[in-house]
N, C-alpha and C positions, 0 to 999 in steps of 0.2 A: 504493500500499499505506498501510496506517496503522502505528503503531510497533509494534503487537502483532498478528501473525495467528498463527492455529492451522491445521495441515493434517495431513492422517493422514499423509503421509511428507515429507520434506523431503529434497532431492538437492543436493548441495554439488557443483557442477560439470557445465556444461550441455554438455560435449563429447557424441560419440557415444554413450558407455556412458552419461552420466547422462541423455541425451534417450531412449534405450531404457529405462531403468529407470522415468523418469517417465511414458512411455508406457504401459506395462504395467501400472502401479499406476492409472493413470486408466482403462485397459481392464477393470480390475478392480473397478471400481465406487468409488474410493477418491479421495481428493483427493490433489493432487502440488504442490509448487513447487521449481522450479530455481533456484538460487543461483549467479551468474556475476559474475565480476569483471573478465572480458575478452569475448571474443566467442563467442557463442553458436553453436556449431558444434566449437569447441575445436580443438586441435592440427592434426587430419588436415585438416581444411577449408580453414586458412589458412597454416599454417607446417611442413606434413609431406606427408602423401600424395597431396593435390590439386596443390599448386604444384611439388612436385618432379617429379611427372609430366608437368605440363605444360612444363617446361624441358626434360625429356628428351624430349619426343616428336617435336620437329623434327628432332633429331639421329637418331632412330630412323628416322624416315620415309626420311631422307636418304640413310641406309646401307642400306636395304633397297631403295630404287630403284637404287643404285649397284651392287648386287649381281646384278642381274636382266638379264642380256644383251638388248639392245633397249630397256631403258628407262634403262641407264645414259647413254647418249649424250643424253638428255634433260635431264639434271642438269648444267647449266652454269655454276651459280653455287653462292654459299654461303649459309647463314642469314642473314634480316635480323634482326639482333640486337634493334632496339628494337620489332619486331614479334613477336619472340618473347617477350619481357619483357612486351609488352603482352596478349599471348592468356594469359600466366601471369597478369597482373594479374586478367584477366576471370573466370578460374575460380575466384577468391578475391572476387570483386565487389568489387575494389578494397578488401579487408579490411572490407567492410560488411556487418553480419550481418544487416540488416532482413528478407531472405528467410527465414533462420532462425528468425528472432522471429515472423513470420507464421506458420510452420508450429507453433510452440509453441502459440500463441494459438489456432490452430483446433483444434489436438490437446485444447484443454482443460486446458491446463498452466499453472499460474502463473509469472511469471519476476520475480525480485528482482535488480536490478543491486547488486554490491557484493562484497567479501570476506566471504566465510562463515566464522565461527569457532565450535566447540563450545563451548557456556558448560554445562557439566552435562548430564545425561542428557535427550535430545530436544529439546533447548534449541538455539539456533543465534543467534548475535547477528550480524547483517549492516552492515558498515562501507560505506556509500557513497562515492564518488569525493570528493564535499565535505565527507566527515567524519562526516556525519550518521549514525546509528545506527538499528536497527530491531531487533527481537526476533522471531525464529519459533520456535514449538512445536509437536512433533510428535505425534501422538495414538499412533503406532505404531512410528516407526523415522528415523532420520537415516542417509542412504546417502552416503557418501564416494566422490566419482568424480572426486577433482582431478588425477588423470592423474599425468604424469612430467615432468620437466625435464631439461634438459641437465647432466651432471655435468661441472664443470670442475675439473680436479686442480689441486691447490695448488703450482703450479710457480715457483720463483723469478721474480719479477717480473711474474707474471700481471696484479696489480692496477693495473699500470703500463701496460699497453697496452688497447688496443680489440680486445675478441676476439668474434670471430663464432662463435655455435652454429650449429644446424639452423636456427633461425629467421631470423637474419639471412642465410643463404646461399639460403634460399628465398624470401625477399622482397626481396633486392639490387635495386636500380634502375638499377645499372651494373656492368659486367663488370672486375673488378678484374684489373689487370694482372698481377700475381704473387700467386698464392694458394698459401699454406702450409697443408696439412692435417695435422691430428693425429688418428689414427685410421683404420683400415682396415677398418670395418664398414660396414653398409648405408649410412649417412650418408655416410660419407666418400668410398666409391666412384661412389656415386650425383652427389655434387656434384663429384667430380673428373671423372667422366665430362660432366657438364653444362657446367661452367664451361670446360675445355678447349676443347669442342666451339664455345663462344661466343668464344674469342679469350685466355682467361686461360692463363698459363704457370703450370702446377700442379705442385706437388711434393707427394708423398703419404708420411707418416712412419707406419710401422706398428711398434710393439714386437715384436709376434711373428714368427714366419717366415712366415706367411703372411696374405694377406687374408682375410676373411669367414672367421674361424675358427671360426664355430658351422657353417659348412656343410662339404660333404664337399672334401676337399683339392683334388679335381679342379677345382672351382669356382672356389676362390680363385685357383690358379694360371691359369685360363684368365681370369679377370677382370685379373689384374695383367698376362698378357701383353696382352690387348686395350688396356689404359692405357698401357702402354710403346707399342705401335702407335700411339696417340693422340698421343704426346709428352708424357706425364705423366711425371714422375720419380717413379719408386715405390721407396722406400727401405724394405726390411724390416730386422727384429733392430734396430732404431734407436730409442733410449731419447730422449726430451726432458728436458733438465735445467732450462733456464731461457729466459725470453725477455727482450727488453728492447726498448724504442721505439728505430727508428732514422729521424730527420726524420719524414716522414708514415707512414713505413712500420715495420715490424717485424724483429727478428732472433732465430730460433729456435735455440736452443743444443743440440747433440746430441751424442752420443757420439764422432761420428765427424767435429764441426765445427760451421760456422754456415751456415743458411740464411735468406737474404733474401727477403722478400714486402711485399707493399701491404696485404695482409689475412692474419689468422690463424685458421684455423676450428679449433675443438675440436668433434671429433666422437669423442669418447672414452667413450661411454655415457650411459644416463640413469639417474635417481632419483627414488624416489617423492616428490612432492610432498605431504608431510605434515609437512613441519617446523613449521610456524606454523598449525595449523588446530585446537588446542586439545585435543589427544587427551589431555593430562594430566588436563583436567577429567571425563574418563569413565574414569580409570584405567589410561590406555594410554599408551605411552612415544612422546614426540614424534619425529618422524622413523623411526618405524617403517615396514618395507618391506611388512610384512604381519601384519595382526589379524584375528581373525576376529569377535568381539562383544565388546561391553562387560563387566564383570563379571556384569551382572545378565543380560547376553544380550539386550540389545532397544534399545540406543542407536546404535550405530556400527558400519560395519565397512568394510575396505579391503584392497586386495591390490596385490602388486608385478607380478602375472602375471594375465591374464586367467583367473581360476580361480572356477569355481562356489562361493559362499558360505553358510554355514549360514543357515537361515530365522531371521528376526529378527521377534518378536513380530509375527505373523500376515501377515507379507507372505512372499508366496513367493520361493524362492531367486532371487537375481539376478545379473548379471556386473556386479562392481564392480573395475574394473580401474585399476591406475596407469601404464598403458602407453596409447599412443593405439591405440583400436581400430578397425575398420572401420565407416564411416559406415551409418547407418541405410538400409536399402533403401527406397525409396519409386517407386511405379509412377505410372504416367501418371493425369492429363494433363503433371505435371511436377514436378520437385524444385524445392525452395526455392533461391532465387536464387544462393547463395554455391557450391551444387554445380550449378549450370546451366550450359549449353552456350550459353546465348543471348549474343549480343554485349552490351558494355559499355554501359549506358544503358537496357536493356531495362526497368527498373521504371518507366517513364514510364507503364506503364499495371499494374495489379496482375497480380502472376502467378496461374496458377490454382492453386486449392487442391488440394495431393494428399493422398491416402490416408496414414494413418500408417504408419511401418516394419512391412514384413512380418519374420515369421521362419518 
């Protein structure tokens, strides 16, 4: 890319939402560019949906077999931890996004690596890893698909300890001996299930009176019972007030006492990743969790939930989400490498070129 480029639509964020937006734009006969500072494919492919389910799959299969008369006798051992983690790694292509990049190129979408920041209406300044900058200009609109990030509460001492978020929990290469989890939502209960099955001693701290507060009460009760059956120490109605280092581990201070662990996972929700993308340069508040369009209605929009947004300067309404969305569906002959079931090392020959996402 040269220092200055012009496209019909600029998409900041190359996660599944950004990929779909850019694909729709190109299918409509316009030009589009994706701006991405991390891995093309986003949170779902590398630190959320894909690796978390890969971590859970072995446990699920073993438990199903043990529940079937005649099959249970065949289950004579436990999970191979190293093999489970290696399989998880393969689902992320070892955090290599070259397969996703191949799809982007094949779809006719341009890609610029770096952190994108609005610089007035329809302008984005991209800062590359080496510090160099380039300017992109949109003829029609800039779409913000920057997703979300873990919300870490300002607990006393939190800045002095090594904190896991969902990213670290889904990509860890070693099983923690003792894992303390703050938060009983989906991330908290999934990671409690996964790591306890792989040998970790897990304590789950939930401020409310049940897990999965956004679901039916029976669901939270059933999950709590299941976790306890697995040996997880589920503590409800427990508020965390502080954390501190304890040698190589951590001490979590609650209203009921102290809990010690080797790793501290904060799974206390997520927030929109809109704090430093230049929203102020187009008349919007930095850190906004939901905005529609700029005052003139043509430069940028974002959302905190996957909600349809208003039409912007000739572009069809799109899904601009600040939470991880489902990955684009791709049909045979095969998906990009990072969503593939092929074994590690399959890229020794080029992967088949898939068709674009279906809707």
